N, C-alpha and C positions, 0 to 999 in steps of 0.2 A: 628369935624368929618365929613368925606365925606363918605357917603352910596350909592351905586350904586348898582340898580338891573335890572339884562336883563331879560325880559318876552315877555311872546304872551298875547295879550288882552284877551281872553277867557281861557286860562289855568288856572284850578282848582288849581294848587300848587303854581302857581305867585299869584292868588288872595290871597291864604292862607297866604302867606309869606307877601304879602303887608299888610294884615291886622294885623299881629302880630307886623310887624314893626309901623305900624299907631297908633295902642294901646299902643305901649311904647312910642309914641310922637317924632317916629324918621324923620326926613326931609330927603327924599331921592331923588335921580336922577333914574328914570326910562328911561330904552331904550326899546321900545318895538319894537321887531325886527322881527314880523310876517312876514316870507315870504323873509326876506331881506338875503340873503346867504352869503352875504359880512360881514354883520353885526355879522351874527352866526359865521362866522369865525373868525372873531376878538374877539368876546365873547371866542370863543373855545381856541385860543391863550393866553386869560389869565387867562381862567380856566384850563390849565393843560389838554388841550384836551375835555374836556367835554363840549357836545353839546347840552345837556337838557336844558331846563328852568324849573325853574328862575336859574339864577346865580347871587350870591352876594356877593359882594365885600363891605369892610371896610377900610379907609384909604388905599385903594390899596391890601389889603389883600383878597386873596378869603377864603370866608367862606364856599362855597358850594352852595347847592340848597334848597329847602323846609324843606326837613327832617332834613338837617344838622340844619338848622337855629332854627327848633323847637327842636332839642334834646340839641343844645346850650342851649335854654331855660330852658328847664328841668334841664339841670345839673347846672343851677345857672351861667352860662358863659357868657351868652349872654350882660348881663346888664354891665359886666367888658368890654367886647370888644368895647360897644359902649359907654363907659366912656373915652376909651383911647385916 
């Protein structure tokens, strides 16, 4: 499983998303893109135009941001996606 998360280091939503992933024991690759417009544009290309952080991908599939991640968790879907 390959989990990637684009973040800003001080973003509270990024911190919450990473905390959930860590609680679930997920090893992820973090791309801290603070102030890097080239990296942010690359992220937006992958995320269907979304430029907000965090943006989370599992096995190349875009899951969305922090709220999306927690919504998947509440619906019981996150575990299934992480085990795929």
